[in-house]
C-alpha positions as CSV (number, residue, x, y, z in Angstrom):
1,M,167.7,-60.3,-39.5
2,K,166.0,-64.0,-41.2
3,N,165.4,-62.3,-44.5
4,D,168.3,-63.5,-46.3
5,T,167.3,-61.7,-49.7
6,F,167.5,-58.1,-48.2
7,P,170.1,-55.9,-49.2
8,L,171.5,-54.3,-45.9
9,R,173.1,-57.0,-44.5
10,L,174.8,-57.3,-41.0
11,D,178.2,-59.0,-40.4
12,K,177.9,-60.6,-36.7
13,E,181.6,-61.4,-36.5
14,A,182.4,-57.6,-37.2
15,C,179.6,-56.2,-35.1
16,I,180.9,-54.8,-31.8
17,S,176.9,-54.0,-31.0
18,C,177.6,-50.0,-30.1
19,G,174.2,-49.2,-31.0
20,A,175.3,-46.4,-33.6
21,C,173.1,-47.5,-36.3
22,V,169.9,-47.4,-34.4
23,E,170.7,-43.7,-33.0
24,S,171.8,-43.3,-37.6
25,C,168.3,-44.7,-38.6
26,A,165.2,-41.8,-39.2
27,Y,162.9,-44.8,-39.7
28,Q,163.0,-46.4,-36.6
29,A,164.2,-49.6,-38.4
30,I,166.8,-51.3,-36.2
31,R,166.2,-52.6,-32.6
32,M,169.0,-53.3,-30.2
33,D,169.1,-57.1,-29.0
34,D,172.1,-58.5,-28.6
35,Y,173.2,-57.4,-32.1
36,P,171.0,-54.9,-34.1
37,E,167.8,-56.4,-35.6
38,I,167.1,-54.8,-38.9
39,Q,162.7,-54.6,-40.0
40,P,162.5,-55.0,-43.9
41,D,159.4,-53.1,-43.9
42,A,160.4,-49.9,-42.1
43,C,163.6,-49.6,-43.7
44,R,164.2,-47.3,-46.6
45,L,167.8,-48.0,-47.7
46,C,169.2,-44.9,-47.4
47,G,172.7,-46.1,-45.7
48,S,172.6,-44.1,-42.7
49,C,173.2,-46.9,-40.6
50,V,175.8,-48.1,-42.8
51,E,178.3,-44.4,-42.7
52,A,177.5,-44.4,-39.0
53,C,178.9,-48.2,-38.3
54,P,182.4,-47.5,-36.8
55,A,183.0,-51.4,-37.5
56,G,182.0,-51.9,-40.9
57,A,179.8,-54.4,-39.9
58,L,176.7,-53.1,-42.1
59,T,176.7,-53.6,-46.4
60,L,174.7,-51.9,-48.6
61,K,174.2,-54.7,-51.7
62,K,173.3,-52.3,-54.9
63,A,170.5,-53.6,-56.7
64,E,171.3,-54.8,-60.0
65,R,169.8,-53.2,-63.0
66,V,167.3,-55.2,-64.7
67,V,166.7,-53.8,-68.4
68,S,163.7,-54.4,-70.4
69,P,163.8,-57.2,-72.5
70,W,163.1,-55.2,-75.8
71,H,165.3,-51.8,-74.6
72,A,167.6,-51.7,-77.6
73,N,164.2,-52.1,-79.8
74,A,161.6,-49.5,-78.0
75,E,160.6,-47.4,-80.8
76,G,157.8,-44.8,-81.1
77,V,155.8,-42.3,-79.2
78,Y,152.3,-43.8,-78.3
79,V,149.3,-42.3,-76.8
80,L,146.8,-44.7,-74.8
81,A,143.4,-42.8,-75.7
82,E,140.6,-42.4,-73.4
83,T,137.0,-42.7,-74.3
84,E,134.0,-41.4,-72.3
85,G,130.6,-42.4,-73.4
86,G,131.9,-43.1,-76.9
87,V,133.7,-40.6,-77.8
88,L,137.4,-39.5,-77.3
89,T,138.4,-37.1,-74.2
90,S,140.4,-34.1,-74.9
91,V,143.4,-35.5,-72.7
92,T,143.5,-37.9,-75.6
93,F,143.6,-35.2,-78.3
94,E,146.5,-33.1,-75.7
95,L,148.9,-36.0,-75.2
96,L,148.9,-36.6,-78.9
97,G,149.9,-32.6,-78.9
98,K,152.8,-33.2,-76.6
99,A,153.3,-36.6,-78.6
100,T,153.6,-34.9,-81.8
101,E,156.4,-32.7,-80.1
102,L,158.4,-35.4,-78.7
103,A,158.0,-37.7,-81.7
104,R,159.9,-35.4,-83.9
105,K,162.8,-34.7,-81.7
106,R,163.3,-38.3,-81.7
107,H,162.9,-38.4,-85.1
108,S,160.0,-41.3,-85.0
109,V,156.1,-41.8,-85.3
110,V,153.1,-41.0,-83.1
111,S,151.3,-43.8,-82.4
112,A,147.7,-44.2,-80.2
113,L,146.4,-47.1,-78.4
114,L,142.6,-47.3,-78.9
115,V,141.5,-50.2,-76.6
116,G,137.2,-51.3,-76.2
117,A,133.9,-52.5,-77.5
118,D,133.1,-50.5,-80.8
119,V,136.1,-48.0,-80.6
120,Q,137.2,-48.6,-84.5
121,P,135.2,-45.8,-86.0
122,L,137.0,-43.1,-83.5
123,A,140.2,-43.9,-85.0
124,H,139.9,-41.5,-87.6
125,E,139.5,-38.7,-85.4
126,L,142.9,-39.9,-83.5
127,I,144.6,-39.8,-87.4
128,R,143.7,-36.0,-88.0
129,R,144.8,-35.4,-83.9
130,G,148.2,-36.2,-85.0
131,A,148.6,-40.1,-84.9
132,D,150.6,-41.8,-87.7
133,R,149.1,-44.9,-86.6
134,V,146.5,-46.2,-84.8
135,H,146.2,-49.5,-83.2
136,V,142.8,-50.8,-82.2
137,A,141.9,-53.4,-79.9
138,E,138.0,-54.1,-79.8
139,S,136.1,-56.5,-77.9
140,P,132.5,-56.9,-77.2
141,L,134.3,-58.2,-73.2
142,L,135.7,-54.6,-73.3
143,A,131.8,-52.7,-73.3
144,S,131.9,-52.2,-69.5
145,Y,135.4,-50.2,-68.3
146,I,136.9,-52.5,-65.6
147,D,140.8,-52.0,-64.9
148,E,141.7,-55.2,-65.0
149,H,140.4,-56.2,-68.1
150,Y,141.8,-52.9,-70.4
151,A,145.0,-53.3,-68.3
152,A,145.1,-57.0,-69.3
153,V,145.0,-55.9,-73.4
154,T,146.6,-53.1,-73.4
155,A,150.0,-54.5,-71.5
156,R,149.8,-57.5,-74.3
157,L,149.5,-54.7,-77.1
158,V,152.4,-53.0,-75.5
159,Q,154.1,-55.9,-75.4
160,E,154.3,-56.4,-78.5
161,L,154.8,-53.1,-80.1
162,Q,157.3,-51.9,-78.3
163,P,156.9,-48.3,-77.6
164,E,159.7,-46.7,-76.4
165,I,157.6,-43.6,-74.7
166,L,154.0,-44.4,-73.5
167,L,151.3,-41.3,-72.4
168,V,148.5,-41.8,-70.3
169,G,146.0,-39.0,-69.2
170,A,145.9,-38.5,-65.4
171,T,142.5,-39.2,-64.9
172,P,140.0,-41.4,-62.9
173,K,140.3,-44.0,-65.1
174,G,143.7,-43.1,-66.3
175,R,145.5,-43.0,-63.0
176,G,144.2,-46.4,-62.1
177,L,144.8,-48.0,-65.9
178,S,148.5,-46.5,-66.0
179,A,149.5,-47.9,-62.3
180,R,148.4,-51.3,-62.9
181,L,150.2,-50.9,-66.1
182,A,153.4,-50.0,-65.3
183,S,153.8,-53.0,-62.6
184,L,152.2,-55.3,-65.4
185,L,155.1,-54.1,-67.7
186,Q,157.8,-53.8,-64.7
187,T,158.7,-50.7,-65.3
188,G,158.4,-46.8,-64.0
189,L,155.9,-44.5,-64.1
190,T,155.9,-40.7,-63.2
191,A,152.5,-39.9,-62.5
192,D,151.1,-36.0,-62.5
193,C,153.6,-34.4,-65.2
194,T,153.6,-31.1,-65.7
195,S,156.0,-30.9,-68.1
196,L,157.8,-33.3,-70.7
197,D,160.9,-33.2,-73.0
198,I,163.4,-35.1,-75.0
199,D,167.1,-34.4,-73.2
200,P,169.3,-34.2,-76.2
201,A,172.1,-36.2,-75.0
202,S,171.0,-38.9,-73.6
203,G,167.8,-39.0,-75.7
204,L,165.7,-39.9,-72.4
205,L,162.3,-38.7,-71.4
206,H,162.6,-35.9,-69.1
207,Q,159.4,-36.3,-67.1
208,V,158.9,-33.4,-64.6
209,R,156.1,-33.1,-62.2
210,P,155.7,-31.6,-58.4
211,A,157.4,-33.0,-55.7
212,F,157.9,-32.6,-52.1
213,G,154.2,-31.5,-51.5
214,G,154.7,-29.4,-54.2
215,N,158.0,-27.7,-52.6
216,L,159.8,-28.5,-56.1
217,M,159.8,-29.5,-59.5
218,A,161.3,-33.1,-60.1
219,T,162.8,-34.3,-63.2
220,I,162.6,-38.0,-63.6
221,V,164.1,-40.2,-66.0
222,T,163.5,-43.9,-67.0
223,P,167.0,-45.0,-68.0
224,V,166.7,-49.0,-68.4
225,H,163.3,-49.9,-68.2
226,R,160.8,-49.5,-71.2
227,P,158.4,-48.1,-72.3
228,Q,159.0,-44.5,-70.3
229,M,155.8,-44.1,-69.0
230,A,154.2,-40.9,-67.8
231,S,150.4,-39.6,-67.0
232,V,149.3,-35.9,-67.5
233,R,146.7,-34.2,-66.4
234,P,143.7,-32.7,-69.0
235,G,144.6,-28.9,-69.3
236,I,148.6,-29.4,-68.8
237,M,149.1,-30.0,-72.4
238,Q,148.3,-27.8,-76.2
239,A,146.3,-29.9,-78.4
240,L,147.3,-29.9,-81.8
241,P,143.9,-28.4,-83.9
242,A,141.9,-31.4,-85.8
243,E,142.8,-31.7,-89.9
244,E,142.2,-33.9,-92.5
245,R,145.8,-36.6,-92.6
246,K,147.0,-39.9,-93.9
247,G,147.4,-42.1,-91.1
248,E,147.3,-46.2,-90.9
249,I,144.9,-48.1,-88.9
250,I,145.8,-51.3,-87.8
251,C,143.0,-53.8,-86.1
252,H,144.5,-56.6,-83.5
253,D,142.7,-59.6,-82.6
254,L,141.7,-60.3,-79.2
255,T,139.6,-63.5,-80.0
256,G,141.7,-65.2,-77.0
257,F,141.2,-62.6,-74.5
258,Q,139.2,-63.3,-71.6
259,V,138.2,-62.0,-68.5
260,D,139.0,-62.3,-65.2
261,P,137.1,-64.7,-63.7
262,R,136.9,-63.4,-60.2
263,I,135.4,-60.1,-61.1
264,H,131.6,-60.0,-61.9
265,L,130.0,-56.7,-62.6
266,V,127.0,-56.8,-60.2
267,C,125.9,-53.1,-62.0
268,E,126.6,-50.5,-63.8
269,T,125.6,-46.3,-63.1
270,K,125.9,-43.9,-65.1
271,E,127.0,-40.7,-63.6
272,K,124.9,-38.3,-63.7
273,Q,126.4,-35.3,-65.9
274,T,126.0,-31.9,-63.8
275,A,127.5,-28.3,-64.3
276,E,130.5,-29.7,-63.0
277,A,131.7,-29.3,-66.7
278,W,133.0,-25.8,-64.9
279,D,136.7,-26.4,-65.3
280,N,135.9,-26.1,-69.4
281,S,134.5,-22.7,-68.5
282,R,136.2,-19.6,-70.8
283,I,136.4,-17.5,-67.6
284,I,137.2,-19.1,-64.1
285,V,137.8,-16.6,-61.0
286,G,139.5,-18.3,-58.3
287,I,138.9,-17.8,-54.4
288,G,142.1,-18.2,-52.2
289,R,142.6,-18.0,-48.7
290,G,143.5,-14.3,-48.8
291,V,139.5,-13.4,-49.7
292,K,138.8,-14.7,-45.8
293,K,135.0,-13.3,-45.5
294,L,131.9,-15.6,-46.7
295,E,130.0,-12.5,-47.4
296,T,133.0,-11.3,-50.4
297,V,133.0,-15.0,-51.9
298,R,129.1,-14.4,-52.1
299,K,129.8,-11.1,-53.6
300,I,132.1,-12.4,-55.6
301,Q,130.3,-15.3,-57.0
302,A,127.7,-13.0,-57.9
303,W,129.8,-11.2,-60.3
304,A,131.4,-14.1,-61.8
305,E,127.7,-15.1,-62.6
306,R,127.2,-11.9,-64.3
307,I,130.1,-11.7,-66.5
308,G,129.7,-15.8,-67.5
309,A,132.1,-17.1,-65.1
310,E,132.8,-20.3,-63.1
311,V,134.2,-20.0,-59.6
312,A,136.8,-22.4,-57.8
313,G,139.4,-22.0,-55.5
314,S,142.6,-22.5,-54.0
315,R,143.0,-25.6,-51.4
316,A,143.8,-23.3,-48.5
317,A,140.3,-21.9,-49.7
318,V,138.6,-25.2,-49.4
319,E,140.3,-25.9,-46.2
320,A,138.8,-22.8,-45.0
321,G,135.4,-23.5,-46.2
322,L,135.2,-20.6,-49.0
323,V,134.8,-23.0,-51.6
324,D,133.6,-26.2,-52.1
325,A,136.3,-29.2,-52.6
326,H,134.8,-30.2,-55.8
327,R,136.0,-27.0,-57.2
328,Q,139.6,-27.3,-55.9
329,V,142.3,-26.4,-58.5
330,G,145.6,-27.3,-57.6
331,Q,148.2,-30.2,-57.7
332,T,145.7,-32.3,-55.5
333,G,142.1,-30.6,-57.3
334,H,141.3,-30.0,-60.8
335,T,143.6,-28.7,-64.2
336,I,142.1,-25.7,-66.0
337,A,143.0,-24.0,-68.8
338,P,140.3,-21.1,-69.5
339,D,140.9,-18.2,-71.9
340,L,140.8,-16.0,-68.7
341,Y,141.9,-16.9,-65.0
342,I,140.7,-14.4,-62.4
343,A,142.8,-15.4,-59.0
344,I,141.3,-13.3,-56.1
345,G,143.5,-13.5,-52.8
346,I,145.3,-16.8,-54.0
347,S,149.3,-16.2,-52.9
348,G,150.5,-18.7,-55.8
349,Q,151.9,-21.9,-54.5
350,I,153.3,-24.1,-56.8
351,Q,150.9,-26.8,-55.4
352,H,148.6,-23.9,-57.2
353,T,149.9,-22.8,-59.7
354,A,150.8,-26.2,-61.7
355,A,147.1,-26.3,-62.4
356,I,146.9,-23.1,-63.9
357,Q,149.7,-22.8,-66.4
358,G,147.5,-23.7,-69.5
359,C,146.1,-20.6,-68.9
360,K,145.7,-18.4,-71.5
361,H,145.3,-14.8,-69.6
362,I,145.9,-14.6,-65.9
363,L,144.5,-11.5,-63.8
364,A,145.8,-11.4,-60.0
365,V,144.3,-9.5,-56.8
366,N,146.2,-9.7,-54.4
367,P,147.4,-7.1,-51.2
368,D,150.6,-8.5,-51.3
369,A,152.9,-7.5,-53.9
370,N,155.6,-9.6,-53.2
371,A,153.0,-12.2,-53.7
372,P,154.2,-15.5,-56.2
373,I,151.1,-15.5,-58.4
374,F,152.1,-11.9,-60.1
375,S,155.1,-13.7,-61.3
376,L,152.3,-15.6,-64.0
377,T,150.1,-12.7,-64.5
378,D,149.7,-11.2,-67.8
379,Q,147.9,-7.8,-65.7
380,G,148.4,-7.8,-61.5
381,W,146.5,-5.9,-59.1
382,V,147.9,-5.0,-55.9
383,A,144.6,-4.8,-53.8
384,T,142.2,-6.7,-51.4
385,A,139.2,-8.8,-52.4
386,E,137.0,-5.9,-51.3
387,D,138.5,-3.0,-53.0
388,F,139.0,-5.0,-56.1
389,L,134.5,-5.8,-56.0
390,R,134.4,-1.5,-55.0
391,A,136.6,-0.8,-58.0
392,I,134.3,-2.3,-60.2
393,G,131.1,-1.6,-58.8
394,Q,130.6,-4.9,-57.1
395,E,130.5,-3.5,-53.9
396,G,126.6,-4.2,-53.0
């Protein structure tokens, strides 16, 4: 192995060239020549080869923990506010609601970062929604949203303010921006969290998200780096009602800010707003693979239109061609929080249920009485989609 800085090291004098390490590697990261040759790009540093080596010729050096410079001084729960079309997005209010809960447990305050062009008038709304302080950083150079520019300004603010926790919306904008921020700040990021809480023993932020294809829920912590960063999808957390309250607005000087000279904006096109705001509907009917027939889907769509509901679907229904991909609900689709969710033919796998936790009421229709979806529902109906439609007089 030519890379002298790689943590997995081979002592050639001790090696007996038995090949046990090659056989133990699940990633095919070791090939045998006169001695084992380790491929750093393929190696996952799992240590299986170290355990398998009978001569003790392989050693794995543990990485040194590098603590964030402001680890001891980090304080406060911060929310990165997001705007769209000159207004604050709903996920910003939802994150402020969760930040209020977390800050109470940390005996701290809630702050919002408001970055953009001509955004200061929005600061009062952030205070009304739970922020104790609003840090405003505005510049005409930020009139067009470009990841690199917003990340540079936000990273500078974070380094100056030294927050303990930073929450970001897992939106198309927020996903890219949060990843860039984590890299610039050299801290961890847990994306698409479904739950956030403070561990009473350690005071660390417990960041919960689906893992391994949604087959289990992982609780992740960031013990030594700051801020502890998490992104959350819209519709997961509960926003606080707006109320008149006092707060502090702090404006930061961006006089020295310069845009990245490598980036040139060629053109900007505003996305056409259509009925795609379906995921904000008060009633949503979800179609699962159990519906099976397109004829049944059309009857459900007609019924949904009559009751003023929008139609969505699980990933399985999308893959079966029953529902359009842009109406997919689940871990890899939309997160919804309607007043009423009617799940028809949906089994209730965690990939789907992680995205409907914010629903106020859930009615499920499924022929399998043991389907996992029934553990989440307020009302359940053991029936096929066709039997359900007949029962409500929609068979024609």
